[in-house]
PAVEXRO-813336 format. One record per residue (C-alpha): residue number from 1; residue in three letters; y, z, x. Coordinates in Angstrom, 2 decimals. Layout:
N
<node pos="NUM" code="ALA" y="Y" z="Z" x="X"/>
...
This chain:
370
<node pos="1" code="MET" y="-10.15" z="-4.68" x="-18.79"/>
<node pos="2" code="ALA" y="-10.14" z="-2.73" x="-21.70"/>
<node pos="3" code="VAL" y="-7.16" z="-0.04" x="-22.41"/>
<node pos="4" code="VAL" y="-9.29" z="3.17" x="-21.91"/>
<node pos="5" code="ALA" y="-7.98" z="6.65" x="-23.71"/>
<node pos="6" code="LEU" y="-6.40" z="9.04" x="-21.50"/>
<node pos="7" code="ALA" y="-8.54" z="11.84" x="-20.83"/>
<node pos="8" code="VAL" y="-5.62" z="14.22" x="-20.99"/>
<node pos="9" code="PRO" y="-2.45" z="14.78" x="-23.16"/>
<node pos="10" code="VAL" y="0.60" z="12.66" x="-23.08"/>
<node pos="11" code="ALA" y="2.33" z="15.84" x="-22.61"/>
<node pos="12" code="VAL" y="0.51" z="17.06" x="-19.76"/>
<node pos="13" code="LEU" y="1.22" z="13.49" x="-18.05"/>
<node pos="14" code="VAL" y="5.29" z="14.26" x="-18.20"/>
<node pos="15" code="GLN" y="5.89" z="16.80" x="-15.53"/>
<node pos="16" code="SER" y="9.38" z="16.67" x="-16.42"/>
<node pos="17" code="GLN" y="11.92" z="15.59" x="-18.85"/>
<node pos="18" code="ASP" y="11.76" z="11.55" x="-19.04"/>
<node pos="19" code="THR" y="15.47" z="11.75" x="-18.76"/>
<node pos="20" code="GLU" y="17.08" z="8.53" x="-16.79"/>
<node pos="21" code="VAL" y="16.94" z="9.21" x="-12.93"/>
<node pos="22" code="ARG" y="20.38" z="8.21" x="-11.18"/>
<node pos="23" code="SER" y="18.90" z="5.77" x="-8.61"/>
<node pos="24" code="ILE" y="20.40" z="4.02" x="-5.55"/>
<node pos="25" code="SER" y="20.10" z="0.34" x="-5.58"/>
<node pos="26" code="GLY" y="18.44" z="0.51" x="-8.95"/>
<node pos="27" code="ASP" y="21.17" z="-1.19" x="-11.01"/>
<node pos="28" code="PRO" y="20.27" z="-4.80" x="-12.27"/>
<node pos="29" code="GLY" y="23.19" z="-6.40" x="-10.24"/>
<node pos="30" code="TYR" y="21.62" z="-5.09" x="-6.95"/>
<node pos="31" code="GLN" y="20.12" z="-8.17" x="-4.91"/>
<node pos="32" code="GLU" y="17.43" z="-7.33" x="-2.68"/>
<node pos="33" code="LYS" y="17.59" z="-8.34" x="1.06"/>
<node pos="34" code="ASP" y="16.82" z="-12.06" x="1.70"/>
<node pos="35" code="MET" y="13.20" z="-12.31" x="2.25"/>
<node pos="36" code="SER" y="13.76" z="-15.42" x="4.84"/>
<node pos="37" code="ASP" y="13.50" z="-13.07" x="7.33"/>
<node pos="38" code="PRO" y="10.20" z="-11.41" x="7.77"/>
<node pos="39" code="LEU" y="9.94" z="-7.60" x="5.85"/>
<node pos="40" code="VAL" y="8.63" z="-4.86" x="8.07"/>
<node pos="41" code="LEU" y="6.18" z="-2.96" x="5.65"/>
<node pos="42" code="ALA" y="5.43" z="0.77" x="6.74"/>
<node pos="43" code="HIS" y="1.82" z="0.52" x="5.96"/>
<node pos="44" code="ARG" y="1.48" z="4.55" x="4.47"/>
<node pos="45" code="GLY" y="4.42" z="5.53" x="6.30"/>
<node pos="46" code="ALA" y="4.41" z="5.44" x="10.22"/>
<node pos="47" code="SER" y="0.96" z="6.29" x="10.28"/>
<node pos="48" code="GLY" y="-0.07" z="5.26" x="13.74"/>
<node pos="49" code="TYR" y="2.37" z="8.13" x="14.61"/>
<node pos="50" code="ARG" y="1.97" z="10.78" x="11.79"/>
<node pos="51" code="PRO" y="-0.71" z="11.33" x="9.10"/>
<node pos="52" code="GLU" y="-0.53" z="8.81" x="6.37"/>
<node pos="53" code="HIS" y="0.90" z="9.08" x="2.69"/>
<node pos="54" code="THR" y="3.43" z="11.63" x="3.91"/>
<node pos="55" code="LEU" y="7.10" z="12.32" x="3.59"/>
<node pos="56" code="ALA" y="7.21" z="12.80" x="7.33"/>
<node pos="57" code="ALA" y="5.40" z="9.23" x="7.52"/>
<node pos="58" code="TYR" y="8.24" z="7.80" x="5.27"/>
<node pos="59" code="ASP" y="11.06" z="9.40" x="7.29"/>
<node pos="60" code="LEU" y="9.77" z="8.33" x="10.85"/>
<node pos="61" code="ALA" y="9.20" z="4.69" x="9.29"/>
<node pos="62" code="VAL" y="12.52" z="4.03" x="8.17"/>
<node pos="63" code="GLU" y="13.95" z="5.64" x="11.34"/>
<node pos="64" code="GLN" y="11.85" z="3.00" x="13.27"/>
<node pos="65" code="GLY" y="13.36" z="0.26" x="11.16"/>
<node pos="66" code="ALA" y="11.14" z="-0.10" x="8.35"/>
<node pos="67" code="ASP" y="12.26" z="-2.25" x="5.48"/>
<node pos="68" code="TYR" y="9.60" z="-0.89" x="2.77"/>
<node pos="69" code="ILE" y="7.69" z="2.46" x="2.48"/>
<node pos="70" code="GLU" y="4.12" z="2.25" x="0.82"/>
<node pos="71" code="PRO" y="2.25" z="4.57" x="-0.81"/>
<node pos="72" code="ASP" y="-1.21" z="4.47" x="-2.15"/>
<node pos="73" code="LEU" y="-1.45" z="5.72" x="-6.06"/>
<node pos="74" code="VAL" y="-4.57" z="7.61" x="-7.40"/>
<node pos="75" code="MET" y="-4.56" z="10.49" x="-10.19"/>
<node pos="76" code="THR" y="-4.77" z="13.83" x="-10.56"/>
<node pos="77" code="LYS" y="-7.08" z="15.67" x="-13.00"/>
<node pos="78" code="ASP" y="-4.09" z="16.50" x="-15.09"/>
<node pos="79" code="GLY" y="-2.82" z="12.63" x="-14.91"/>
<node pos="80" code="VAL" y="-0.14" z="12.95" x="-12.09"/>
<node pos="81" code="LEU" y="0.43" z="9.93" x="-9.45"/>
<node pos="82" code="VAL" y="-0.33" z="11.30" x="-5.82"/>
<node pos="83" code="ASP" y="-0.38" z="9.64" x="-2.83"/>
<node pos="84" code="ARG" y="-3.32" z="9.08" x="-1.07"/>
<node pos="85" code="HIS" y="-5.49" z="6.00" x="0.60"/>
<node pos="86" code="GLU" y="-8.57" z="6.76" x="-1.90"/>
<node pos="87" code="PRO" y="-9.77" z="9.00" x="-4.97"/>
<node pos="88" code="GLU" y="-12.17" z="10.57" x="-2.23"/>
<node pos="89" code="ILE" y="-9.66" z="12.95" x="-0.22"/>
<node pos="90" code="GLY" y="-11.94" z="14.65" x="2.07"/>
<node pos="91" code="GLY" y="-11.09" z="12.17" x="4.68"/>
<node pos="92" code="THR" y="-7.31" z="12.50" x="4.75"/>
<node pos="93" code="THR" y="-6.73" z="16.23" x="3.53"/>
<node pos="94" code="ASP" y="-8.45" z="19.77" x="4.59"/>
<node pos="95" code="VAL" y="-10.20" z="20.49" x="1.28"/>
<node pos="96" code="ALA" y="-13.41" z="20.77" x="3.42"/>
<node pos="97" code="ASP" y="-11.76" z="23.90" x="4.82"/>
<node pos="98" code="HIS" y="-10.90" z="25.36" x="1.38"/>
<node pos="99" code="PRO" y="-14.31" z="27.61" x="0.17"/>
<node pos="100" code="GLU" y="-12.85" z="27.90" x="-3.18"/>
<node pos="101" code="PHE" y="-13.32" z="23.91" x="-3.77"/>
<node pos="102" code="ALA" y="-16.78" z="23.48" x="-2.21"/>
<node pos="103" code="ASP" y="-18.53" z="23.14" x="-5.60"/>
<node pos="104" code="ARG" y="-16.11" z="20.27" x="-5.94"/>
<node pos="105" code="ARG" y="-18.05" z="17.95" x="-3.28"/>
<node pos="106" code="THR" y="-19.97" z="15.17" x="-5.18"/>
<node pos="107" code="THR" y="-20.87" z="11.56" x="-5.35"/>
<node pos="108" code="LYS" y="-19.08" z="9.09" x="-7.67"/>
<node pos="109" code="GLN" y="-19.41" z="5.49" x="-7.68"/>
<node pos="110" code="VAL" y="-16.27" z="3.84" x="-6.82"/>
<node pos="111" code="ASP" y="-16.39" z="0.12" x="-7.32"/>
<node pos="112" code="GLY" y="-19.90" z="-0.02" x="-7.44"/>
<node pos="113" code="ARG" y="-20.92" z="1.91" x="-4.60"/>
<node pos="114" code="ALA" y="-21.75" z="5.56" x="-4.28"/>
<node pos="115" code="VAL" y="-18.98" z="7.61" x="-2.57"/>
<node pos="116" code="PRO" y="-19.92" z="11.33" x="-1.27"/>
<node pos="117" code="GLY" y="-16.77" z="13.75" x="-0.97"/>
<node pos="118" code="TRP" y="-13.74" z="15.30" x="-2.83"/>
<node pos="119" code="PHE" y="-12.12" z="13.19" x="-5.46"/>
<node pos="120" code="VAL" y="-8.67" z="13.50" x="-6.40"/>
<node pos="121" code="ASP" y="-9.29" z="13.23" x="-10.23"/>
<node pos="122" code="ASP" y="-11.42" z="16.83" x="-10.20"/>
<node pos="123" code="PHE" y="-8.09" z="18.68" x="-9.18"/>
<node pos="124" code="THR" y="-5.06" z="19.51" x="-10.64"/>
<node pos="125" code="LEU" y="-1.73" z="18.60" x="-9.01"/>
<node pos="126" code="ALA" y="-1.03" z="22.38" x="-8.14"/>
<node pos="127" code="GLU" y="-4.54" z="22.73" x="-6.97"/>
<node pos="128" code="LEU" y="-3.84" z="19.55" x="-4.66"/>
<node pos="129" code="LYS" y="-0.77" z="21.08" x="-3.59"/>
<node pos="130" code="THR" y="-2.54" z="23.86" x="-1.91"/>
<node pos="131" code="LEU" y="-4.25" z="21.30" x="0.72"/>
<node pos="132" code="ARG" y="-2.47" z="19.76" x="3.38"/>
<node pos="133" code="ALA" y="-3.08" z="16.55" x="5.01"/>
<node pos="134" code="LYS" y="-4.75" z="15.54" x="8.29"/>
<node pos="135" code="GLU" y="-4.79" z="12.10" x="10.44"/>
<node pos="136" code="ARG" y="-7.99" z="10.02" x="8.87"/>
<node pos="137" code="LEU" y="-8.43" z="8.33" x="12.32"/>
<node pos="138" code="GLY" y="-8.25" z="11.25" x="14.64"/>
<node pos="139" code="GLY" y="-10.38" z="9.73" x="17.34"/>
<node pos="140" code="LEU" y="-7.95" z="7.20" x="17.88"/>
<node pos="141" code="ARG" y="-4.80" z="8.86" x="17.26"/>
<node pos="142" code="PRO" y="-4.40" z="12.06" x="18.77"/>
<node pos="143" code="VAL" y="-0.61" z="12.40" x="18.82"/>
<node pos="144" code="SER" y="-0.58" z="12.18" x="15.01"/>
<node pos="145" code="SER" y="-3.66" z="14.36" x="14.58"/>
<node pos="146" code="ARG" y="-1.02" z="17.26" x="16.07"/>
<node pos="147" code="TYR" y="0.62" z="17.25" x="12.94"/>
<node pos="148" code="ASP" y="-2.58" z="18.35" x="10.90"/>
<node pos="149" code="GLY" y="-2.32" z="20.82" x="8.44"/>
<node pos="150" code="GLN" y="1.71" z="20.41" x="8.42"/>
<node pos="151" code="PHE" y="2.25" z="18.06" x="5.02"/>
<node pos="152" code="GLU" y="1.83" z="18.01" x="1.52"/>
<node pos="153" code="VAL" y="0.22" z="15.46" x="-0.57"/>
<node pos="154" code="PRO" y="3.31" z="13.99" x="-2.09"/>
<node pos="155" code="THR" y="3.47" z="12.61" x="-5.45"/>
<node pos="156" code="PHE" y="4.24" z="9.23" x="-6.74"/>
<node pos="157" code="GLU" y="7.84" z="10.61" x="-8.15"/>
<node pos="158" code="GLU" y="8.33" z="12.85" x="-4.70"/>
<node pos="159" code="VAL" y="7.93" z="9.24" x="-3.02"/>
<node pos="160" code="LEU" y="10.32" z="7.31" x="-5.21"/>
<node pos="161" code="ALA" y="12.73" z="10.19" x="-4.72"/>
<node pos="162" code="LYS" y="12.35" z="9.93" x="-0.93"/>
<node pos="163" code="ARG" y="13.14" z="6.35" x="-1.10"/>
<node pos="164" code="GLU" y="16.22" z="7.05" x="-2.97"/>
<node pos="165" code="GLU" y="17.18" z="9.71" x="-0.09"/>
<node pos="166" code="LEU" y="16.36" z="7.39" x="2.78"/>
<node pos="167" code="SER" y="18.74" z="4.67" x="1.32"/>
<node pos="168" code="ARG" y="21.48" z="7.12" x="1.01"/>
<node pos="169" code="ARG" y="20.88" z="8.80" x="4.68"/>
<node pos="170" code="THR" y="20.50" z="5.41" x="6.16"/>
<node pos="171" code="GLY" y="23.55" z="3.31" x="4.41"/>
<node pos="172" code="ARG" y="20.77" z="0.67" x="3.64"/>
<node pos="173" code="VAL" y="18.63" z="-0.40" x="1.03"/>
<node pos="174" code="ILE" y="15.00" z="0.64" x="1.44"/>
<node pos="175" code="GLY" y="12.23" z="-0.70" x="-0.42"/>
<node pos="176" code="ILE" y="8.88" z="0.49" x="-1.86"/>
<node pos="177" code="ILE" y="5.67" z="-1.29" x="-2.35"/>
<node pos="178" code="PRO" y="3.18" z="1.01" x="-4.14"/>
<node pos="179" code="GLU" y="-0.52" z="0.25" x="-4.30"/>
<node pos="180" code="ILE" y="-2.55" z="1.09" x="-7.48"/>
<node pos="181" code="LYS" y="-5.69" z="2.04" x="-6.02"/>
<node pos="182" code="HIS" y="-9.12" z="1.28" x="-7.78"/>
<node pos="183" code="SER" y="-7.77" z="0.68" x="-11.12"/>
<node pos="184" code="THR" y="-11.32" z="-0.09" x="-12.65"/>
<node pos="185" code="TYR" y="-12.59" z="3.33" x="-11.40"/>
<node pos="186" code="ALA" y="-9.53" z="5.19" x="-12.92"/>
<node pos="187" code="HIS" y="-9.79" z="3.55" x="-16.19"/>
<node pos="188" code="ALA" y="-13.45" z="4.54" x="-16.12"/>
<node pos="189" code="GLU" y="-12.50" z="8.27" x="-15.57"/>
<node pos="190" code="GLY" y="-10.25" z="7.89" x="-18.22"/>
<node pos="191" code="PHE" y="-6.72" z="7.08" x="-16.86"/>
<node pos="192" code="ASP" y="-4.39" z="4.43" x="-17.31"/>
<node pos="193" code="PRO" y="-2.32" z="4.38" x="-13.83"/>
<node pos="194" code="GLU" y="-0.45" z="1.17" x="-14.77"/>
<node pos="195" code="ALA" y="1.10" z="2.90" x="-17.81"/>
<node pos="196" code="GLU" y="2.19" z="6.06" x="-15.39"/>
<node pos="197" code="VAL" y="3.64" z="3.53" x="-12.84"/>
<node pos="198" code="ALA" y="5.51" z="1.28" x="-15.44"/>
<node pos="199" code="ARG" y="6.90" z="4.96" x="-16.90"/>
<node pos="200" code="LEU" y="8.11" z="5.88" x="-13.36"/>
<node pos="201" code="VAL" y="9.29" z="2.65" x="-12.26"/>
<node pos="202" code="ARG" y="11.67" z="2.56" x="-15.21"/>
<node pos="203" code="ARG" y="12.69" z="6.32" x="-14.85"/>
<node pos="204" code="HIS" y="13.80" z="4.85" x="-11.50"/>
<node pos="205" code="HIS" y="16.09" z="2.28" x="-12.46"/>
<node pos="206" code="LEU" y="13.58" z="-0.15" x="-10.66"/>
<node pos="207" code="ASN" y="12.36" z="-2.09" x="-13.32"/>
<node pos="208" code="HIS" y="14.10" z="-5.40" x="-13.02"/>
<node pos="209" code="SER" y="13.31" z="-8.61" x="-10.92"/>
<node pos="210" code="LYS" y="15.99" z="-7.87" x="-8.19"/>
<node pos="211" code="ALA" y="14.78" z="-4.32" x="-7.19"/>
<node pos="212" code="PRO" y="13.68" z="-3.31" x="-4.03"/>
<node pos="213" code="ILE" y="9.92" z="-2.63" x="-5.17"/>
<node pos="214" code="TRP" y="6.54" z="-4.70" x="-5.12"/>
<node pos="215" code="ILE" y="3.61" z="-3.26" x="-6.84"/>
<node pos="216" code="GLN" y="0.19" z="-4.19" x="-5.34"/>
<node pos="217" code="SER" y="-3.22" z="-4.28" x="-6.43"/>
<node pos="218" code="PHE" y="-6.67" z="-5.60" x="-5.29"/>
<node pos="219" code="GLU" y="-7.18" z="-5.95" x="-8.95"/>
<node pos="220" code="LEU" y="-5.74" z="-8.93" x="-10.95"/>
<node pos="221" code="THR" y="-6.18" z="-7.15" x="-14.19"/>
<node pos="222" code="ALA" y="-3.93" z="-4.08" x="-13.41"/>
<node pos="223" code="LEU" y="-1.07" z="-6.95" x="-12.44"/>
<node pos="224" code="LYS" y="-1.46" z="-8.62" x="-15.68"/>
<node pos="225" code="ASP" y="-1.55" z="-5.40" x="-17.43"/>
<node pos="226" code="LEU" y="1.53" z="-4.19" x="-15.96"/>
<node pos="227" code="ARG" y="3.39" z="-7.06" x="-17.27"/>
<node pos="228" code="THR" y="1.52" z="-7.71" x="-20.50"/>
<node pos="229" code="VAL" y="1.03" z="-4.48" x="-21.62"/>
<node pos="230" code="HIS" y="3.20" z="-2.00" x="-20.06"/>
<node pos="231" code="GLY" y="6.69" z="-4.59" x="-19.96"/>
<node pos="232" code="TYR" y="6.79" z="-4.42" x="-16.09"/>
<node pos="233" code="VAL" y="9.11" z="-6.97" x="-14.85"/>
<node pos="234" code="GLY" y="9.57" z="-6.47" x="-11.31"/>
<node pos="235" code="LYS" y="7.72" z="-7.95" x="-8.38"/>
<node pos="236" code="SER" y="3.93" z="-7.96" x="-7.66"/>
<node pos="237" code="THR" y="1.64" z="-8.76" x="-4.75"/>
<node pos="238" code="PHE" y="-2.32" z="-9.70" x="-5.18"/>
<node pos="239" code="LEU" y="-4.00" z="-7.76" x="-2.08"/>
<node pos="240" code="THR" y="-6.77" z="-9.97" x="-0.97"/>
<node pos="241" code="GLU" y="-9.60" z="-10.00" x="1.31"/>
<node pos="242" code="VAL" y="-11.23" z="-12.58" x="3.25"/>
<node pos="243" code="ALA" y="-14.93" z="-12.36" x="1.67"/>
<node pos="244" code="GLY" y="-15.77" z="-10.47" x="-1.72"/>
<node pos="245" code="GLY" y="-14.05" z="-10.81" x="-4.87"/>
<node pos="246" code="PRO" y="-11.63" z="-8.07" x="-7.22"/>
<node pos="247" code="TYR" y="-14.04" z="-5.69" x="-8.54"/>
<node pos="248" code="ASP" y="-12.06" z="-6.18" x="-12.20"/>
<node pos="249" code="LEU" y="-13.67" z="-9.73" x="-11.94"/>
<node pos="250" code="HIS" y="-17.12" z="-8.83" x="-10.35"/>
<node pos="251" code="GLU" y="-19.21" z="-9.63" x="-13.37"/>
<node pos="252" code="GLN" y="-17.81" z="-13.21" x="-13.45"/>
<node pos="253" code="GLY" y="-18.73" z="-13.57" x="-9.71"/>
<node pos="254" code="THR" y="-15.04" z="-14.78" x="-8.78"/>
<node pos="255" code="THR" y="-14.10" z="-14.68" x="-5.00"/>
<node pos="256" code="TYR" y="-11.08" z="-13.87" x="-3.22"/>
<node pos="257" code="ALA" y="-11.82" z="-17.56" x="-1.72"/>
<node pos="258" code="GLU" y="-11.49" z="-19.26" x="-5.24"/>
<node pos="259" code="LEU" y="-8.27" z="-16.96" x="-5.84"/>
<node pos="260" code="THR" y="-6.37" z="-18.03" x="-2.75"/>
<node pos="261" code="SER" y="-7.17" z="-21.95" x="-3.12"/>
<node pos="262" code="ALA" y="-3.79" z="-23.60" x="-3.45"/>
<node pos="263" code="GLU" y="-4.86" z="-24.77" x="-7.15"/>
<node pos="264" code="SER" y="-5.40" z="-21.34" x="-8.06"/>
<node pos="265" code="MET" y="-2.27" z="-20.06" x="-6.47"/>
<node pos="266" code="LYS" y="-0.01" z="-22.24" x="-8.78"/>
<node pos="267" code="GLU" y="-1.85" z="-20.75" x="-11.67"/>
<node pos="268" code="LEU" y="-1.55" z="-17.13" x="-10.52"/>
<node pos="269" code="SER" y="2.26" z="-17.59" x="-9.98"/>
<node pos="270" code="ARG" y="2.61" z="-17.01" x="-13.72"/>
<node pos="271" code="TRP" y="1.95" z="-13.27" x="-12.97"/>
<node pos="272" code="ILE" y="2.39" z="-12.43" x="-9.17"/>
<node pos="273" code="ASP" y="5.06" z="-13.08" x="-7.06"/>
<node pos="274" code="GLY" y="3.02" z="-12.58" x="-3.57"/>
<node pos="275" code="PHE" y="-0.03" z="-12.36" x="-2.00"/>
<node pos="276" code="GLY" y="-1.09" z="-9.52" x="0.44"/>
<node pos="277" code="PRO" y="-4.20" z="-11.19" x="2.52"/>
<node pos="278" code="ALA" y="-6.21" z="-9.70" x="5.08"/>
<node pos="279" code="LYS" y="-4.60" z="-11.09" x="8.40"/>
<node pos="280" code="ASP" y="-7.88" z="-13.09" x="9.15"/>
<node pos="281" code="ALA" y="-6.76" z="-15.04" x="6.34"/>
<node pos="282" code="VAL" y="-3.33" z="-16.47" x="7.45"/>
<node pos="283" code="ILE" y="-4.82" z="-16.87" x="11.29"/>
<node pos="284" code="THR" y="-8.47" z="-16.98" x="11.70"/>
<node pos="285" code="ARG" y="-10.62" z="-14.96" x="14.38"/>
<node pos="286" code="ASN" y="-12.64" z="-16.99" x="17.03"/>
<node pos="287" code="ALA" y="-16.36" z="-16.20" x="17.17"/>
<node pos="288" code="ASP" y="-15.38" z="-14.17" x="20.51"/>
<node pos="289" code="GLY" y="-12.80" z="-11.94" x="18.61"/>
<node pos="290" code="SER" y="-9.59" z="-13.72" x="19.97"/>
<node pos="291" code="LEU" y="-7.28" z="-15.06" x="17.91"/>
<node pos="292" code="GLY" y="-7.69" z="-18.30" x="16.32"/>
<node pos="293" code="GLU" y="-5.73" z="-21.07" x="14.51"/>
<node pos="294" code="PRO" y="-3.41" z="-20.65" x="11.34"/>
<node pos="295" code="THR" y="-4.87" z="-21.81" x="7.97"/>
<node pos="296" code="SER" y="-2.98" z="-23.24" x="4.98"/>
<node pos="297" code="PHE" y="-2.37" z="-20.07" x="3.43"/>
<node pos="298" code="VAL" y="1.06" z="-19.69" x="4.11"/>
<node pos="299" code="ALA" y="2.39" z="-23.30" x="2.86"/>
<node pos="300" code="ASP" y="-0.14" z="-23.08" x="0.31"/>
<node pos="301" code="ALA" y="1.45" z="-19.93" x="-1.25"/>
<node pos="302" code="HIS" y="5.15" z="-20.94" x="-0.63"/>
<node pos="303" code="GLY" y="4.16" z="-24.36" x="-2.71"/>
<node pos="304" code="ALA" y="3.42" z="-22.12" x="-5.50"/>
<node pos="305" code="GLY" y="6.53" z="-20.08" x="-4.84"/>
<node pos="306" code="LEU" y="4.93" z="-16.94" x="-3.70"/>
<node pos="307" code="LYS" y="5.28" z="-14.95" x="-0.78"/>
<node pos="308" code="VAL" y="2.90" z="-13.58" x="1.80"/>
<node pos="309" code="THR" y="2.73" z="-10.27" x="3.40"/>
<node pos="310" code="PRO" y="-0.51" z="-9.68" x="5.50"/>
<node pos="311" code="TRP" y="-2.12" z="-6.76" x="6.63"/>
<node pos="312" code="THR" y="-2.55" z="-4.58" x="8.60"/>
<node pos="313" code="PHE" y="-1.07" z="-4.52" x="12.15"/>
<node pos="314" code="ARG" y="-2.17" z="-2.08" x="14.46"/>
<node pos="315" code="ALA" y="-1.23" z="-1.00" x="18.00"/>
<node pos="316" code="GLU" y="-4.93" z="0.44" x="18.91"/>
<node pos="317" code="ASN" y="-6.86" z="-2.15" x="21.37"/>
<node pos="318" code="THR" y="-9.71" z="-1.63" x="18.71"/>
<node pos="319" code="PHE" y="-8.06" z="-3.14" x="15.64"/>
<node pos="320" code="LEU" y="-6.32" z="-5.76" x="17.93"/>
<node pos="321" code="PRO" y="-7.76" z="-9.38" x="18.59"/>
<node pos="322" code="THR" y="-9.78" z="-9.39" x="21.63"/>
<node pos="323" code="ASP" y="-7.45" z="-11.45" x="23.77"/>
<node pos="324" code="PHE" y="-4.33" z="-9.02" x="23.06"/>
<node pos="325" code="ARG" y="-6.16" z="-5.85" x="24.11"/>
<node pos="326" code="LEU" y="-5.07" z="-3.87" x="27.48"/>
<node pos="327" code="GLY" y="-8.11" z="-2.15" x="29.27"/>
<node pos="328" code="SER" y="-10.95" z="-1.03" x="27.64"/>
<node pos="329" code="ASP" y="-9.77" z="2.35" x="25.92"/>
<node pos="330" code="PRO" y="-10.11" z="1.52" x="22.26"/>
<node pos="331" code="ALA" y="-7.37" z="3.92" x="21.46"/>
<node pos="332" code="ALA" y="-4.76" z="2.47" x="23.89"/>
<node pos="333" code="HIS" y="-1.98" z="0.47" x="22.72"/>
<node pos="334" code="GLY" y="-2.42" z="-3.56" x="23.32"/>
<node pos="335" code="ARG" y="-0.59" z="-6.21" x="22.66"/>
<node pos="336" code="LEU" y="0.62" z="-5.84" x="18.96"/>
<node pos="337" code="ALA" y="3.95" z="-7.07" x="19.38"/>
<node pos="338" code="ASP" y="2.38" z="-10.56" x="20.75"/>
<node pos="339" code="GLU" y="-0.16" z="-10.44" x="17.87"/>
<node pos="340" code="VAL" y="2.42" z="-9.99" x="15.06"/>
<node pos="341" code="THR" y="4.83" z="-12.65" x="16.82"/>
<node pos="342" code="ALA" y="2.15" z="-15.02" x="16.29"/>
<node pos="343" code="PHE" y="2.54" z="-14.49" x="12.61"/>
<node pos="344" code="TYR" y="6.26" z="-14.51" x="12.54"/>
<node pos="345" code="GLU" y="5.94" z="-17.78" x="13.67"/>
<node pos="346" code="VAL" y="3.35" z="-18.83" x="11.09"/>
<node pos="347" code="GLY" y="6.41" z="-18.38" x="8.59"/>
<node pos="348" code="VAL" y="4.93" z="-14.73" x="6.54"/>
<node pos="349" code="ASP" y="7.55" z="-13.02" x="4.56"/>
<node pos="350" code="GLY" y="6.56" z="-9.60" x="5.91"/>
<node pos="351" code="VAL" y="3.89" z="-7.58" x="7.74"/>
<node pos="352" code="PHE" y="2.20" z="-4.29" x="7.16"/>
<node pos="353" code="CYS" y="2.55" z="-2.21" x="10.03"/>
<node pos="354" code="ASP" y="0.78" z="0.98" x="11.18"/>
<node pos="355" code="GLN" y="3.62" z="1.24" x="14.19"/>
<node pos="356" code="PRO" y="7.06" z="-0.21" x="12.29"/>
<node pos="357" code="ASP" y="8.87" z="0.38" x="15.60"/>
<node pos="358" code="ILE" y="6.59" z="-2.34" x="17.64"/>
<node pos="359" code="CYS" y="6.88" z="-4.46" x="14.67"/>
<node pos="360" code="ALA" y="10.61" z="-4.15" x="14.11"/>
<node pos="361" code="THR" y="11.36" z="-4.68" x="17.55"/>
<node pos="362" code="ALA" y="9.11" z="-7.79" x="17.76"/>
<node pos="363" code="ARG" y="11.10" z="-8.89" x="14.89"/>
<node pos="364" code="GLU" y="14.67" z="-8.77" x="16.41"/>
<node pos="365" code="ASP" y="13.19" z="-10.49" x="19.42"/>
<node pos="366" code="PHE" y="11.85" z="-13.26" x="17.28"/>
<node pos="367" code="LEU" y="14.81" z="-14.28" x="15.65"/>
<node pos="368" code="THR" y="17.26" z="-13.70" x="18.45"/>
<node pos="369" code="GLY" y="14.73" z="-16.13" x="20.51"/>
<node pos="370" code="SER" y="14.49" z="-13.09" x="23.23"/>
């Protein structure tokens, strides 16, 4: 990927003086929690109970026992990294209820697909801060929907500060595992999210190999550029699907299956520290939707010295294997604890969970043999 010139002046990107920030557990002497125990990674926060990617969702996730919080990162019109699932924000904010932004609705190409809606890169940070978050899966999560309209869209820097606050408040090191979303799209729009991620990671004293941070992307180019262009030396995770391939390599026809072969894993270990695979790549699904048999994914990755943190574990029946569902209501909670325990038994190093409390309790039972 060619480095695209920024569409806005660098001075606009820096919202405050780039002085060093005192950060708990940010010094190079810090030793991260032993990953021999599976980590509970709060997928967008406690997103089964609060609107995703909000500070309230991160507060609750850590209260429920999560080790890491996960922000997804996209960029505003004035070049600020903010915490949203996608560049399109119609599904996760109340922007459609703001008549002053009605003319911002458009259609853009994201990873080769036409996507209609409102896009974060058409809003300044000040404009975005007038919006409020809403539950993306309202039909399945009425409890979370009750909090619609209450929370702002946080910036990445605010989430970094939240991590520090949560570490101080709980007396334990809380990690952060940000995902750079749609890097190819961002560069085509004139931004360089990797450069800004690296700047903020340095500013918060997290740019060292033992820091409680893993940076994720579905695009290899973004992870490579972080290291070779922007000097990032922390840990990184390559996210993968069962089918398809990373968009940055689509012209070459490269597939995730090719990139997750045992041989490829050893080659990629020069650039990454772990994989975040779709969970069906670790334990297959049978034709009837029930949980199948483990694959060699974990063994192959561990053989290459890489960690494995599959996604996404959700309690609602609609997301569970058919043999772990309870009743016929798609929104009802099924046997998530039993599903995630099957993955603990396979040897994964962590799990992305929408309901961190369930995954944390299941981990305790697994480790104690309860």
